[in-house]
C-alpha positions as CSV (number, residue, x, y, z in Angstrom):
1,M,-13.6,10.6,15.7
2,K,-9.9,11.6,16.1
3,T,-8.4,13.4,19.1
4,L,-4.8,14.5,18.8
5,V,-2.5,13.4,21.6
6,F,0.3,15.9,21.3
7,P,2.8,15.7,24.1
8,L,5.4,18.5,24.0
9,A,8.3,16.1,24.4
10,V,7.3,14.2,21.3
11,P,5.4,16.7,19.1
12,R,5.3,14.5,16.0
13,I,3.2,11.8,17.6
14,L,-0.4,11.8,16.7
15,S,-2.9,9.1,17.6
16,A,-6.6,8.4,17.2
17,F,-8.0,8.5,20.7
18,F,-11.4,7.0,19.7
19,A,-10.0,4.4,17.3
20,T,-11.4,1.6,19.6
21,F,-15.0,2.9,19.4
22,T,-17.2,0.9,17.1
23,K,-19.1,2.8,14.4
24,T,-22.4,1.6,16.0
25,F,-21.4,2.9,19.4
26,F,-20.2,6.2,18.0
27,S,-23.4,6.8,16.0
28,T,-25.6,6.1,19.0
29,F,-23.4,8.2,21.3
30,L,-23.4,11.2,18.9
31,A,-27.1,11.1,18.3
32,T,-27.8,11.1,22.1
33,F,-25.2,13.8,22.7
34,L,-26.6,16.1,20.1
35,A,-30.1,15.6,21.4
36,A,-29.0,16.5,24.9
37,V,-27.2,19.6,23.7
38,T,-30.2,20.7,21.6
39,A,-32.5,20.4,24.6
40,L,-30.1,22.4,26.8
41,L,-29.8,25.2,24.2
42,S,-33.5,25.4,23.9
43,S,-34.1,25.6,27.6
44,L,-31.4,28.3,28.0
45,A,-32.7,30.3,25.1
46,L,-36.2,30.3,26.5
47,S,-34.9,31.7,29.8
48,Q,-33.9,34.9,28.1
49,A,-37.5,36.1,28.2
50,D,-37.6,36.4,31.9
51,S,-34.1,37.4,33.0
52,D,-30.7,38.6,31.9
53,I,-29.2,36.7,29.0
54,P,-27.0,34.0,30.8
55,I,-23.3,34.6,30.7
56,R,-22.8,31.2,29.0
57,A,-24.7,32.6,25.9
58,F,-21.7,34.9,25.4
59,S,-18.8,32.9,26.7
60,E,-19.5,29.8,24.6
61,R,-17.3,29.7,21.5
62,P,-19.4,29.9,18.2
63,S,-21.6,27.0,17.6
64,I,-20.5,26.8,14.0
65,T,-17.9,28.9,12.1
66,S,-15.5,28.8,9.2
67,L,-17.9,26.9,6.8
68,S,-16.4,25.7,3.6
69,L,-17.6,23.6,0.7
70,S,-15.6,20.7,-0.8
71,P,-14.5,21.3,-4.4
72,N,-17.3,19.1,-5.7
73,G,-19.9,20.8,-3.4
74,K,-21.0,17.6,-1.9
75,Q,-19.4,18.1,1.6
76,L,-19.7,20.9,4.0
77,A,-16.9,21.4,6.5
78,F,-17.1,23.6,9.6
79,Y,-15.8,24.1,13.1
80,Q,-18.1,23.5,16.0
81,Y,-17.4,24.3,19.6
82,V,-18.9,22.3,22.5
83,G,-17.7,23.4,25.9
84,D,-13.9,23.6,25.7
85,T,-13.7,21.2,22.8
86,T,-13.3,22.2,19.1
87,Y,-14.6,19.8,16.4
88,L,-13.8,20.0,12.8
89,R,-16.8,18.3,11.2
90,T,-18.1,17.5,7.7
91,T,-21.7,17.0,6.6
92,N,-22.6,15.1,3.5
93,L,-25.1,17.4,1.8
94,E,-26.6,14.5,-0.1
95,S,-27.2,12.1,2.8
96,G,-27.1,14.5,5.7
97,E,-24.5,12.4,7.5
98,T,-22.1,14.3,9.8
99,K,-18.6,13.1,10.8
100,D,-16.0,14.3,13.1
101,V,-12.8,14.8,11.2
102,L,-10.5,16.2,14.0
103,V,-11.1,17.0,17.7
104,S,-9.1,19.3,20.1
105,D,-9.7,20.0,23.7
106,N,-7.6,23.2,23.3
107,R,-5.2,22.1,26.1
108,K,-2.1,20.9,24.3
109,F,-2.9,22.3,20.8
110,K,-5.5,24.2,18.9
111,M,-6.7,24.1,15.3
112,R,-5.8,27.3,13.4
113,S,-7.3,26.8,10.0
114,Y,-8.1,24.1,7.4
115,H,-8.1,23.7,3.6
116,W,-9.6,21.2,1.2
117,A,-6.7,19.5,-0.6
118,N,-9.2,17.6,-2.8
119,N,-12.7,16.0,-2.2
120,E,-11.3,13.4,0.1
121,V,-8.5,15.0,2.0
122,M,-8.3,18.0,4.3
123,L,-5.2,19.9,5.5
124,V,-5.5,21.2,9.0
125,S,-3.1,23.7,10.6
126,I,-2.5,23.2,14.3
127,A,-0.5,25.2,16.8
128,Y,1.0,24.3,20.2
129,P,3.4,25.9,22.7
130,S,7.0,24.7,22.7
131,E,10.3,25.7,24.1
132,R,13.0,26.3,21.6
133,M,16.6,27.2,22.0
134,G,17.9,30.3,20.1
135,W,20.0,32.9,21.8
136,A,18.1,31.9,24.9
137,R,15.4,29.4,25.8
138,A,12.0,30.8,24.9
139,E,8.4,29.6,24.8
140,V,7.0,30.0,21.3
141,S,4.1,28.7,19.2
142,E,5.0,25.9,16.8
143,T,2.7,24.9,13.9
144,E,2.1,21.6,12.1
145,L,0.1,20.7,9.0
146,I,-2.0,17.6,9.4
147,R,-3.3,15.5,6.5
148,V,-6.6,13.8,7.3
149,S,-9.0,11.8,5.2
150,I,-12.7,12.5,5.7
151,N,-13.6,8.9,5.0
152,N,-10.9,6.9,6.8
153,N,-10.3,7.3,10.5
154,E,-6.9,5.7,10.2
155,D,-5.6,8.0,7.4
156,F,-4.3,10.7,9.7
157,R,-0.8,12.1,10.0
158,P,1.6,15.1,9.6
159,V,1.9,16.2,6.0
160,F,5.7,16.4,6.3
161,V,8.2,15.1,8.9
162,P,11.7,16.7,8.7
163,G,14.6,14.2,8.3
164,K,17.3,13.6,10.8
165,K,19.7,16.0,9.0
166,D,17.0,18.7,8.6
167,F,16.6,21.7,10.8
168,R,13.2,21.4,12.5
169,P,11.2,24.6,11.4
170,Q,9.1,26.4,14.0
171,L,6.3,26.9,11.3
172,R,5.5,23.8,9.4
173,D,2.1,24.8,8.0
174,R,2.9,27.3,5.3
175,I,1.1,26.3,2.1
176,V,2.3,28.1,-1.0
177,S,0.0,26.4,-3.5
178,T,-2.5,23.5,-3.5
179,L,-1.4,22.8,-7.1
180,P,-4.6,22.7,-9.1
181,E,-3.3,20.2,-11.6
182,K,-2.0,17.8,-9.0
183,P,-4.7,17.2,-6.4
184,N,-2.5,14.9,-4.3
185,H,0.4,17.4,-4.1
186,I,1.0,20.8,-2.5
187,L,3.8,23.4,-2.3
188,M,5.0,24.2,1.2
189,Q,7.7,26.6,2.4
190,L,10.0,25.1,4.9
191,D,13.3,26.4,6.4
192,L,15.0,22.9,6.6
193,K,18.5,24.2,6.2
194,T,18.8,27.7,7.5
195,P,16.4,29.0,10.2
196,G,14.2,31.8,8.8
197,L,15.2,31.3,5.2
198,P,12.7,28.9,3.6
199,A,12.9,27.0,0.3
200,V,9.7,25.7,-1.4
201,Y,9.1,22.0,-1.7
202,E,6.5,20.0,-3.6
203,I,5.0,17.6,-1.1
204,N,3.3,14.3,-2.0
205,L,0.3,14.1,0.3
206,N,0.3,10.3,0.1
207,K,3.9,9.9,1.2
208,K,5.1,11.2,4.6
209,R,8.7,12.1,3.6
210,A,8.4,12.6,-0.2
211,K,9.5,16.0,-1.2
212,K,10.9,17.7,-4.3
213,K,12.5,21.2,-4.1
214,A,10.5,23.6,-6.2
215,Q,12.4,26.8,-5.3
216,R,15.8,27.2,-3.6
217,T,16.3,29.7,-0.8
218,M,17.1,33.3,-1.9
219,S,18.8,36.0,0.1
220,N,16.6,37.2,2.9
221,V,13.4,35.9,1.3
222,R,11.0,35.0,4.2
223,R,7.8,34.4,2.3
224,W,6.9,32.8,-1.0
225,M,3.9,33.2,-3.3
226,A,2.9,31.1,-6.3
227,D,0.8,32.1,-9.3
228,R,-2.6,30.5,-10.1
229,Q,-0.9,27.8,-12.1
230,G,1.2,26.6,-9.1
231,R,4.6,28.1,-10.1
232,V,6.7,29.9,-7.4
233,R,6.7,33.5,-8.7
234,L,7.3,35.9,-5.9
235,G,9.4,36.3,-2.7
236,I,9.2,38.9,0.0
237,A,12.7,39.6,1.4
238,Q,13.5,41.2,4.7
239,S,16.9,41.2,6.5
240,A,17.3,40.2,10.1
241,H,19.8,41.3,12.8
242,K,21.1,44.1,10.6
243,G,19.9,47.1,12.6
244,E,18.0,49.6,10.5
245,R,18.3,47.3,7.4
246,D,15.8,45.0,9.1
247,R,13.1,47.4,8.0
248,E,14.0,47.2,4.3
249,I,11.4,45.1,2.4
250,S,11.9,44.1,-1.2
251,I,9.5,42.2,-3.5
252,Q,11.3,39.8,-5.8
253,V,9.4,38.5,-8.9
254,L,10.2,35.8,-11.5
255,N,9.9,36.8,-15.1
256,L,8.6,33.7,-17.0
257,E,9.9,34.9,-20.3
258,N,13.6,34.9,-19.3
259,N,13.4,32.9,-16.0
260,D,15.2,35.7,-14.2
261,W,14.3,37.1,-10.7
262,F,14.2,40.9,-10.4
263,T,13.3,43.4,-7.7
264,L,9.8,44.8,-8.5
265,W,9.6,47.2,-5.5
266,S,11.3,48.0,-2.2
267,Y,10.3,50.2,0.7
268,K,11.4,50.9,4.3
269,Q,9.0,49.8,7.0
270,F,7.5,52.6,9.2
271,E,8.9,55.3,6.9
272,Q,7.2,54.6,3.6
273,P,3.7,53.2,2.8
274,P,3.9,49.4,2.4
275,I,3.5,47.6,-0.9
276,T,1.7,44.3,-0.2
277,P,1.4,41.6,-2.9
278,L,-2.1,40.0,-2.8
279,G,-1.9,37.4,-5.5
280,F,-1.7,36.7,-9.2
281,A,-4.5,36.9,-11.7
282,A,-5.4,34.0,-14.0
283,D,-3.0,35.7,-16.4
284,P,0.3,34.7,-14.7
285,N,1.9,38.0,-15.7
286,V,-0.6,40.1,-13.8
287,L,-0.1,40.7,-10.1
288,Y,-2.6,42.3,-7.7
289,Y,-1.1,44.4,-4.8
290,K,-2.0,47.0,-2.2
291,A,-0.2,50.3,-2.2
292,D,-0.7,53.9,-1.3
293,H,-3.3,56.0,-3.1
294,N,-3.9,59.5,-1.8
295,G,-2.7,58.5,1.6
296,Y,-4.8,55.3,1.9
297,A,-4.1,51.7,0.9
298,A,-5.8,50.7,-2.3
299,I,-5.7,47.7,-4.7
300,F,-3.8,47.9,-8.0
301,K,-2.7,45.4,-10.6
302,I,0.4,45.4,-12.8
303,D,1.7,43.5,-15.7
304,I,5.1,42.6,-14.4
305,R,6.5,42.6,-18.0
306,A,5.8,46.3,-18.4
307,E,8.9,48.5,-18.5
308,N,7.5,51.5,-16.5
309,K,6.2,49.3,-13.7
310,Q,3.2,51.5,-13.2
311,G,0.2,49.8,-11.7
312,E,-3.5,50.3,-12.6
313,L,-5.9,51.3,-9.9
314,V,-8.5,48.5,-9.4
315,F,-10.3,49.6,-6.2
316,A,-10.0,52.4,-3.6
317,A,-12.2,53.4,-0.7
318,E,-12.8,57.0,0.3
319,D,-11.0,58.0,3.5
320,N,-10.2,54.4,4.4
321,D,-7.6,51.7,3.7
322,V,-8.8,48.7,1.7
323,A,-8.4,46.0,4.3
324,G,-9.1,42.6,2.8
325,A,-7.6,39.9,0.7
326,L,-8.6,38.9,-2.9
327,I,-11.7,36.9,-3.6
328,Y,-11.1,34.2,-6.3
329,S,-13.6,32.5,-8.5
330,P,-13.0,28.7,-8.5
331,L,-14.7,28.6,-11.9
332,S,-12.5,31.1,-13.7
333,N,-9.5,30.8,-11.4
334,D,-9.3,34.6,-11.5
335,A,-9.6,37.4,-8.9
336,I,-13.1,38.8,-8.9
337,G,-13.2,41.1,-5.9
338,T,-12.1,42.0,-2.4
339,H,-13.4,42.2,1.1
340,H,-13.4,45.7,2.6
341,G,-15.0,47.3,5.6
342,D,-18.0,46.4,7.8
343,G,-21.1,44.6,6.8
344,N,-21.6,44.3,3.0
345,G,-18.0,45.3,2.5
346,W,-17.5,42.8,-0.4
347,T,-16.6,44.6,-3.6
348,Y,-16.7,42.7,-6.9
349,W,-15.1,44.0,-10.2
350,D,-16.8,41.2,-12.1
351,E,-20.4,42.2,-12.7
352,N,-21.6,38.6,-12.7
353,Y,-21.0,38.5,-9.0
354,N,-22.6,41.8,-8.4
355,R,-25.8,40.4,-10.0
356,L,-25.5,37.2,-7.9
357,Q,-25.1,39.4,-4.7
358,A,-28.2,41.3,-5.6
359,M,-30.2,38.1,-5.9
360,I,-29.0,36.9,-2.5
361,D,-29.8,40.3,-0.9
362,K,-33.3,40.0,-2.3
363,A,-33.7,36.5,-0.8
364,L,-32.3,37.7,2.6
365,P,-33.4,41.4,2.8
366,E,-32.2,44.0,5.3
367,R,-29.1,42.1,6.3
368,F,-25.4,42.0,5.4
369,N,-25.0,39.0,3.2
370,V,-21.5,37.6,2.2
371,M,-20.7,34.8,-0.2
372,E,-18.2,32.8,2.0
373,S,-17.5,29.7,0.0
374,F,-18.2,28.2,-3.5
375,S,-18.2,24.8,-5.0
376,D,-15.8,24.5,-8.0
377,D,-18.7,24.8,-10.5
378,E,-20.2,27.6,-8.3
379,T,-23.7,26.1,-8.3
380,R,-23.5,25.8,-4.5
381,L,-22.3,28.4,-2.1
382,I,-22.3,29.3,1.6
383,V,-23.7,32.7,2.6
384,S,-23.3,34.3,6.0
385,S,-26.0,36.8,6.9
386,Q,-26.2,39.2,9.8
387,K,-27.6,42.5,11.0
388,S,-25.2,45.2,12.0
389,G,-23.1,44.0,15.0
390,M,-25.1,40.8,15.4
391,P,-24.0,37.2,15.2
392,K,-23.8,35.5,11.8
393,H,-26.4,33.1,10.4
394,F,-25.3,30.7,7.7
395,Y,-27.2,29.5,4.6
396,L,-26.6,27.0,1.8
397,V,-27.6,28.4,-1.6
398,D,-28.2,25.8,-4.3
399,R,-28.4,27.7,-7.6
400,K,-29.5,24.7,-9.7
401,A,-32.3,23.8,-7.3
402,G,-33.2,27.5,-6.7
403,K,-33.2,26.9,-2.9
404,V,-31.8,28.6,0.2
405,E,-31.5,26.5,3.3
406,Q,-30.6,27.7,6.8
407,L,-27.6,25.8,8.3
408,G,-27.3,27.4,11.7
409,S,-26.2,30.4,13.8
410,Q,-22.9,31.3,15.4
411,Y,-24.5,31.9,18.7
412,P,-27.8,30.0,19.0
413,L,-28.4,31.0,22.6
414,L,-28.5,34.7,21.6
415,D,-31.7,36.4,20.2
416,D,-30.8,39.2,17.9
417,S,-33.8,41.2,19.1
418,K,-32.3,41.3,22.6
419,L,-28.9,42.5,21.5
420,S,-27.4,46.0,21.3
421,G,-25.3,45.8,18.2
422,K,-22.8,48.6,17.3
423,S,-23.0,52.0,15.9
424,K,-20.2,54.0,14.4
425,V,-19.4,57.4,16.1
426,Q,-16.7,60.1,15.9
427,Y,-15.2,62.2,18.6
428,R,-12.4,64.7,18.8
429,A,-9.2,64.2,20.7
430,R,-7.8,67.0,22.8
431,D,-5.5,68.1,19.9
432,G,-8.5,68.1,17.5
433,L,-7.8,64.8,15.7
434,E,-11.0,63.0,14.6
435,I,-11.2,59.5,16.2
436,E,-13.7,56.9,14.9
437,A,-15.2,54.5,17.4
438,Y,-17.9,51.9,17.8
439,I,-20.5,52.3,20.6
440,S,-22.8,49.6,22.0
441,L,-25.7,51.0,24.0
442,P,-27.6,49.1,26.7
443,H,-30.6,47.4,25.2
444,G,-33.0,49.3,27.5
445,G,-31.4,52.6,26.7
446,V,-28.7,54.8,28.4
447,K,-29.7,56.0,31.8
448,K,-28.6,59.5,32.9
449,G,-25.7,59.1,35.4
450,G,-25.2,55.5,34.3
451,P,-21.9,53.6,34.1
452,A,-19.7,53.1,31.0
453,I,-16.7,51.1,29.7
454,V,-13.9,52.3,27.5
455,F,-12.7,49.2,25.6
456,P,-9.5,49.7,23.6
457,H,-8.4,47.1,21.1
458,G,-5.1,45.1,21.0
459,G,-2.2,45.7,18.6
460,P,-1.9,48.6,18.8
461,M,-1.5,48.6,15.0
462,A,-4.9,46.9,14.6
463,R,-8.5,48.1,14.8
464,T,-12.0,47.4,16.0
465,W,-14.6,46.5,13.4
466,G,-18.4,46.8,13.5
467,G,-19.1,43.0,13.6
468,F,-20.3,41.0,16.5
469,D,-18.1,41.2,19.6
470,W,-19.1,38.7,22.4
471,W,-17.2,40.7,25.1
472,A,-18.6,44.1,24.3
473,E,-22.0,42.8,23.7
474,F,-22.0,41.1,27.1
475,L,-21.1,44.3,28.8
476,A,-23.9,46.2,27.0
477,S,-26.3,43.4,28.0
478,R,-25.5,44.3,31.6
479,G,-26.4,47.9,31.1
480,Y,-23.0,49.4,30.4
481,T,-22.5,51.9,27.6
482,V,-19.4,50.6,25.8
483,I,-17.1,52.6,23.5
484,Q,-14.4,50.9,21.4
485,P,-12.1,53.6,20.0
486,N,-9.9,53.2,17.0
487,F,-7.4,55.5,18.6
488,R,-4.5,57.0,16.7
489,G,-2.1,54.3,15.6
490,S,-5.0,52.0,14.6
491,T,-4.9,50.6,11.1
492,G,-7.5,51.3,8.4
493,Y,-7.3,55.1,8.4
494,G,-4.3,55.7,6.2
495,F,-0.5,55.4,6.6
496,D,0.0,58.6,8.5
497,F,-2.7,57.7,11.1
498,S,-1.3,54.2,11.7
499,Q,2.3,55.5,12.0
500,Q,1.2,57.5,15.1
501,A,1.6,54.2,17.0
502,I,5.4,54.3,16.5
503,K,7.0,55.0,19.9
504,N,3.8,56.4,21.2
505,W,3.0,53.9,23.9
506,G,1.8,55.9,26.9
507,G,1.5,59.1,24.7
508,S,-1.4,60.4,22.7
509,M,-2.6,56.9,21.9
510,Q,-3.3,56.7,25.7
511,S,-4.8,60.2,26.0
512,D,-7.2,59.3,23.1
513,L,-8.8,56.8,25.5
514,A,-9.3,59.4,28.2
515,D,-10.9,61.7,25.6
516,A,-13.3,58.9,24.7
517,A,-14.4,58.8,28.4
518,A,-14.9,62.5,28.4
519,W,-16.9,62.4,25.2
520,L,-19.2,59.7,26.8
521,T,-20.0,62.0,29.7
522,E,-20.9,64.9,27.3
523,S,-22.8,62.9,24.7
524,Y,-24.6,60.3,26.8
525,Q,-24.5,61.9,30.3
526,V,-22.8,58.9,31.9
527,D,-21.4,59.5,35.3
528,P,-17.7,60.5,35.0
529,K,-17.0,58.7,38.3
530,R,-18.5,55.4,36.9
531,I,-16.2,54.7,34.0
532,C,-13.9,51.6,33.8
533,I,-11.3,50.8,31.2
534,V,-11.2,47.2,30.0
535,G,-8.8,45.7,27.5
536,A,-6.8,42.7,26.3
537,S,-3.2,42.5,24.9
538,Y,-2.3,46.1,24.0
539,G,-5.7,47.1,25.4
540,G,-4.7,45.4,28.7
541,Y,-1.5,47.5,28.7
542,A,-3.6,50.6,28.2
543,A,-5.8,49.6,31.1
544,M,-2.8,49.0,33.4
545,L,-1.2,52.3,32.5
546,A,-4.5,54.1,33.0
547,A,-4.7,52.8,36.5
548,S,-1.9,55.1,37.6
549,Q,-1.8,57.8,34.9
550,Q,-5.5,58.6,34.2
551,K,-7.2,58.3,37.6
552,E,-9.3,61.4,36.9
553,H,-10.9,59.7,34.0
554,F,-11.4,56.1,35.2
555,S,-12.5,54.4,38.4
556,C,-11.2,50.9,37.8
557,A,-9.1,48.9,35.3
558,V,-9.4,45.4,33.8
559,S,-6.6,43.7,31.8
560,Y,-6.3,40.4,30.1
561,A,-2.8,39.5,28.8
562,G,-1.5,43.0,29.0
563,L,2.1,44.1,28.8
564,S,3.4,45.8,32.0
565,D,7.2,45.8,31.5
566,L,8.4,47.0,28.1
567,V,12.1,46.6,29.1
568,A,11.6,42.9,29.9
569,N,9.7,42.5,26.6
570,R,12.5,44.1,24.7
571,T,14.9,41.6,26.3
572,R,12.6,38.8,25.1
573,M,12.4,40.3,21.6
574,N,16.2,40.4,21.4
575,N,16.1,36.6,21.0
576,T,14.0,36.9,17.9
577,M,14.3,38.1,14.3
578,Q,11.9,41.0,15.3
579,K,14.5,42.6,17.7
580,N,15.1,45.7,15.5
581,I,11.5,46.0,14.5
582,Y,10.4,46.1,18.2
583,A,13.0,48.8,18.9
584,A,11.7,50.9,16.0
585,M,8.0,50.5,17.0
586,V,8.2,50.7,20.8
587,G,11.6,52.0,21.8
588,K,15.2,51.0,22.3
589,S,16.6,52.7,25.4
590,N,15.8,51.5,28.9
591,K,14.8,55.1,29.8
592,E,12.1,55.5,27.2
593,L,10.8,51.9,27.7
594,K,10.6,52.3,31.5
595,Q,8.8,55.6,31.1
596,A,6.1,53.9,29.1
597,S,5.8,50.8,31.3
598,P,2.9,50.4,33.7
599,L,5.2,48.5,36.1
600,S,7.1,51.7,36.7
601,Y,4.1,53.3,38.2
602,A,2.7,50.5,40.4
603,A,3.1,52.7,43.5
604,D,0.9,55.4,41.9
605,V,-2.0,53.1,41.0
606,A,-5.1,54.8,42.5
607,M,-8.0,52.4,41.6
608,P,-9.0,48.8,41.9
609,V,-7.4,46.5,39.3
610,L,-8.5,43.1,37.9
611,L,-5.9,41.1,36.0
612,F,-6.1,37.9,34.0
613,H,-3.5,35.9,32.0
614,G,-3.2,32.6,30.3
615,Q,-0.3,30.4,31.3
616,H,0.3,29.2,27.8
617,D,0.4,32.7,26.3
618,T,3.2,32.8,23.7
619,V,2.4,36.3,22.6
620,V,2.6,38.1,25.9
621,P,4.3,35.9,28.5
622,V,2.4,35.4,31.8
623,V,5.3,37.0,33.7
624,Q,4.1,40.4,32.4
625,S,0.9,40.2,34.6
626,R,2.6,38.4,37.4
627,S,5.2,41.2,37.7
628,F,2.5,43.8,37.8
629,A,0.4,41.9,40.3
630,T,3.5,41.4,42.6
631,A,4.2,45.1,42.4
632,L,0.6,46.1,43.3
633,E,0.6,43.7,46.2
634,K,3.9,45.1,47.5
635,N,2.3,48.6,47.4
636,N,-0.9,47.4,49.1
637,K,-3.1,48.2,46.1
638,E,-6.6,46.8,45.6
639,L,-6.1,43.8,43.2
640,R,-7.6,40.6,42.0
641,Y,-5.5,38.4,39.8
642,L,-6.4,35.2,38.0
643,E,-4.3,32.9,35.9
644,F,-5.8,30.3,33.5
645,E,-4.1,27.0,33.1
646,E,-3.6,25.8,29.5
647,E,-5.0,29.0,28.1
648,S,-3.4,31.0,25.3
649,H,-3.4,34.7,24.3
650,Y,-6.7,34.3,22.4
651,L,-9.1,33.0,25.0
652,D,-9.6,29.7,23.2
653,K,-11.6,27.9,25.9
654,G,-15.3,28.6,26.7
655,S,-14.7,27.8,30.4
656,T,-12.1,30.6,30.5
657,R,-14.4,33.1,29.0
658,Q,-17.1,32.0,31.4
659,V,-14.9,32.7,34.4
660,L,-13.6,35.9,32.9
661,L,-17.0,37.4,32.3
662,Q,-18.3,36.3,35.7
663,E,-15.3,38.0,37.4
664,I,-15.7,41.2,35.3
665,E,-19.4,41.4,36.1
666,Q,-18.8,41.1,39.8
667,F,-15.8,43.5,39.7
668,L,-17.8,46.2,37.8
669,E,-20.8,45.9,40.0
670,K,-18.6,46.4,43.1
671,H,-16.6,49.4,41.8
672,I,-18.9,51.3,39.4
673,G,-22.3,50.0,40.4
674,Q,-24.9,47.7,39.0
675,A,-26.0,48.7,35.6
676,H,-28.7,46.3,34.4
677,S,-30.6,47.7,31.5
678,S,-34.0,46.2,32.5
């Protein structure tokens, strides 16, 4: 078992913390440990019959997630969370033996994602906070790609270490291709010479510093894409520090016939619908991409050799953007479909997979079933299965043996029959705009005059989906009616709808939340004086602003990692390549930014406020909550403020989530009354 020791002063140093453990000791320890955990989970699950579901059942990170089969289908990889610790594990599907590949306590670093390089080697992306000098010192998130052997505890190191003369890139985990014909090599993009302008290098996974340049830098290209044969074929270019030109995006493509690069498309961000390359087909001249179709993002394909450059529509959804990436078949090496929407939102344009989906749905009826991972020969696959808004359960399908085996559940402490789930609803904003939202009702039903929560998402150019949400489900389990609006500016509802987020902080995006509260009182007869607004990130900003600007609609406000001072955040963004993007999205002048900042209205706050923030937040710095808390205290407002050590923007630690939910439960009971559903 490996634990990364990743001191900020020497971020390249990695060591095997448990290297001194003998195999016998470790096997005994693991067996005892798992037995104890199983007993604990069983006892907690049984207690649900007689009392509220314990907070820990929601606050614990998923028991298993991100399941993936090795290319030969003999190994199953997955993340498992125990307390605050994240384990990347593999299970041999022939012998049943489970091994720990990598372990993180989520203090100094966290695991972001992993890939199978081949049947023996995994590539793990990790992130950690770091201070870097640019125009000013700033805390950012750096990434590293780690190569780890599943069979050798000692074979464990960074994939690439920059040389003494190289610039040290902030992001060192960008895989361009896993090179199907070279299982011990990959393509990575690295800005080793000019910050922000990466070249592409072929990296030998068996040699720490061995690299060969596969593609030189090109003017303003920030991201590279390879075709299915492993050739660098596409670059996405965007200028930086050029004012309005920073919003100009161009797609550069290599023509294999004459070996020339040319501009396939260009557009201006926030003014024209985006054109987003998704990936190449098995045919290296065919490119899939997302672009506008009747006001919504749809998937097209184009032969890049065609003179007219007109794409062919592949898939479009009615009244919604197509949201997902391509699904590739490892057997044919071709795109076979895409993920779109909630539940069974997997669309296949290859009929073979529609037939396979139908067979799975027959074996697991009345559930949303998704094929998550295939072996290279596609005889084995991992399927996730869930009811609407409920946690996922995972199954191994063996097509040769004709068997379906259950592997486990994301949240084994939760019983689906005791959960609320989500339903999709619509309400009208004050100007008549139709807003879609998800609502979670108390398991025992909504009581007349009961309390409710308005729970806006982050972003703001993001959205809430209908899948399981541990935070919203916890609130519903305590008897609160919870609405999660996809307010104007949310993604998924067309270009024009999402563009309403532009320079609209504190405007109609905010009033949509008050309108959600009003709709709850009319539709579910909740008490208008017992509604609280709860949110994180942009949702936290909205909660802080509501505390002073929407006191007739809300009785309390809860924020995790919210922005309070848009002027200070603009100053911070001035030190990044996103300076002009931020100005276009949020605002440029001090006047307009102050007018939209919750900090400007601290003296007007008229309700109790609960604030949380992680000290290692590199997305929204902790000073944003500290400044708001200081201003509230100065004005003698009712406030409770908690900071979490070694916590990020994303609530990575189960112990943090536990405290957060405990505090919220007590805060809500105090200020809008107890609301238990049973």
